[in-house]
N, C-alpha and C positions, 0 to 999 in steps of 0.2 A: 302234554298239555292240550286241553281241548280249547280250540279257538273258533269263534263265530265271526263271520263276515256280515256286516250290514252295509247295504248300498241303497241309493234312492232309485225310484222307479224310472227316472230318466235313463238309467243304464239299460233297462229292458233286456235282460239276459235271455239267451236261447234256452228253451225248455230242456234240451238234452244236457246242458251244462248245469242247470238247476237240479236236475235229477242226479247227475254225477257228484255234485258238491252240495249235499243237503244242509250244510252249515251256512249257506248263503241266505240272508233274510233281507226283505225290502222294507224301507220306509216309503210310503206312497205319497206322492203329491196329489193334488186334486185339480180337475178341470171344472170351471164354472161356466155353465151355458144357461143363458136366460135366468140367472140367479139361482140355478139348481146345481148342486155340487155332485160331481162324479169322481169316483176314485180312479186315478190313473192306472191303466193296465187291467182294471177289473170291470168297471161299469160302462165303459164307452170305447168304441173303436175309432180309428182315424176316419174310416168311411162314414160312420154315423155322425162324427163331429162335423165333417165337411158338408154333409147333407144339411145339417142344422144351420151351418154358417151360410150356405147357399140360400136358405129360406129366410135369412135376415137376422139370425140369432146373435145376441151379444155374447161375448166369451172372454174369459181370462183364466188365470191359473192361481193356485195357492199352495203354500209350502206345508209340509208336515210340521206341526207345532212342536215346541220343546216338550210339552206334556206327552205327545204321541211318541216321541223318541224315548222319553223317560220310561214309559210303559213297556216299550219294546226292549230296551236295555235291561230293565229289571227282570223281565221274563227270561231273557237269555242268560243273565248272570246266575240264574238258578240251575243252568245246565252246562255252562261253559266257564272256563277259568279266565278267559280274556275275550274282548271284542275288538276287532279292527273295523272301523266305520269309514268306508271309502266313498267320497262324494264328489259330485260335479263341482267345478270351480266356482268360487263365490262371485266371480264376475258375470256368471250366467244365471246362477240360482243362489238364493239365500239359505238353501237347505242345510249346508254345512254349518252355518251359524246356529241354526236351531239345534243341531246335534251337539255343538260345543256347549250350548247353554244347558242342555239336558244332562250332559256329563257332569256338570257342577251341581246338579240337583240331587244326585244320588250319593248319600253319605258313605265315605270310605271306599268308593268304587273308582275314583279317578285314575288310579294306577292300573286298573283292569280294563279301562275303555280308552282306545286310542283313535281319535277323530282326525281324519286326513282330508285336506283339500287336495285333490289329485292333479289340479292344474289343467284338467281337460274335462270332457263331457261325453255322455252317450257311449258310443262304441270305444272311445278312448278310455273311459273308466272300465268298460268291460274287459279290455285288454289287460289292464292292471289287475282287476279282480281275478281273472283266470290265472295270471302269473302267481298271485298270492296263494290261490287255492292249490296250485302245484307245489309250492313251498310247504304249505300245511300238510299235504299228502306225504311229502318227504320227511315230515316231522322235524323241520328246521326249528331252531330255537326262536322264540318271539323276538329277541333283540336282533337277530340276523334278518328276520322277516321285515322288521321295521326299517332297518338300514336299506334293504333291497327296495322297499316301497319309495323311500326318499330318492333313490336313483331312478326308479321307473317314472316318477312324476316329472323328471327332467328330460326324459328320453323320448316321450311320445310325440306323435304328429297327428293332427286332425284337420281334415279339410271337408267342407260341405259346399254344395251349390244348390240353388233354387231356381224355379222357373219364373216366378212372379216377383218382381222387385218391390212391389208395394208392401210385401211383408217386412222388408228392411226399413221402409218408412215408418211403419207402426212401432218398430223397435228403436227408432231414432238414429239409425245408422246411414240413412241416405235421404237427401232432400226429395220433395215431391217432384220437382222439375227434373232432377237426375233420373228418378224412377220412370217418369213418363218417357224420357228420351231413351233410356235403357230398354224399356219394354218395346218401344217402337223399333229399335234397332236389333232386338232379340239378343241383347247382351246378357250374359249369365255371369254374375259375380261368383268368385270362389272365395269362401269365407274360411279363414284359418284361425286357430287359437294361438295367439302370440302372447306369451307370459300370462296365460290364463284368460286373455281377453279376446273376444271375437273381432276380427279385423278383416277388411276386404284386402286380399293378397293377390288377386288376379281377376281379370275380366276377359271373357272370351265370347264368341258369337254362337257356337253350336255345342250340342252335347258331345260330339266327336272330339272337339277341341278341349272340352272339360276333361274327358278321359285321357287325352294326350298329355295335358298339363299334369294330371295326377300321376300318370305312369312315369313321366320324366322326373318328377319330384321324388317318387319312390326310388327310381334308379340312382338318383343322386345320393339318397340316404343309404342305399345298399353299398355304394362305393365308399361311403364314409364309415359305416358301422357294421357292415356285414349283413347276414340274413335277417329279414324282417318278417314279423307276424302281422298280417293285415286283416282287419275286419271292416266289412262294408255294411252300410245301412241305407235305407231309402224311405221315401213317402210315396206309396202307390206307384212304384217304379221297379218292380222285381225283375223285369226283363233287362232293364238297364243295369241293375246290380249284377246280374249274371254276365252281361256283356263286359262290364268293368273287371269282374273276377277273371274271366277268360283272358282279357287283354293283359292283366297284371301277371298272369302266369307265364308270360314270355320270359320272365327272369328265372324260370325253372326252379332248381332246388335252393335258390337264394331267397325265395318267398314261400310263405305258407298263408293261403288266403281263405278266409271264411266269410260267408254271408250271414250276418246277424239278423235279428228281427227288424221289422219295420220300426222306424223311429217312434218313440213314445208319443202319446197324444199331447202331453204338455209341450214337447219340442215341436210337434207338427203344427201347433197353433202359430208358432213364430216363423217356421220355414215353409209352410204351405205345401201344396201338392207338387209332385214331380221332383222333389229334392232327392239328392243322393249324396252320400258321404263315405269317406274312407279314413281309417285311422291305422297307423302302424307304429311299431316300436321294435328295437333289436330283439332277436330271438334269444340271444345269450347275454 
């Protein structure tokens, strides 16, 4: 059975993985800057985005429409027997809902298209996508793959931190007063995905303490469920990403750590410069 994977551009897979698994396809979100639309991952970089923001540009983001998903699905159904559509949690993006609507718009194809809210985002989705690709390579039956996905969506962990707390104010997750105090005291919130929702799960004062917090949390999950596969992302912080990878490798053969791409432009809008994130799930 030929199976295609569809994911959204928030996932921002590594090029080497896209080359290895040519059956992965993107549904692209858009970044709106000064009322001009840019396709995420194609038309604008994070560096270009922040330069425009520094110059006073207005900005927002938009979802792929159900029509866009329908067009992609119909194209793929001409080449594949089934589509597994793996998307960012609906508590972060409405993209998965667009995919669900598109699925109902294609007559007779609902049994061939499987839309999944992964309960995570960004590198968390990437971890699941890679796991599914490995199962497809092994020619596992579709029913077995779908059961595995259900398990993966409950096993992942995702933590992000940012430098500037005012980004949390824009998303409604922190008051302006708390933001001013936090920035003054150099407090760095650690944001986790709890039941698919972004929540502040920790607050520390330095980047070193951010890494210490993540490393300790990773160690706890290793003790609970064994070897973990870790993926790291960042916004304009590649050196810090390498530092975190090196620190996590203290767990030796109990971890496999990868540095993914810089976070997608749509996500960068909300997390700002200097952010770093890590996601992990059991290897087996």
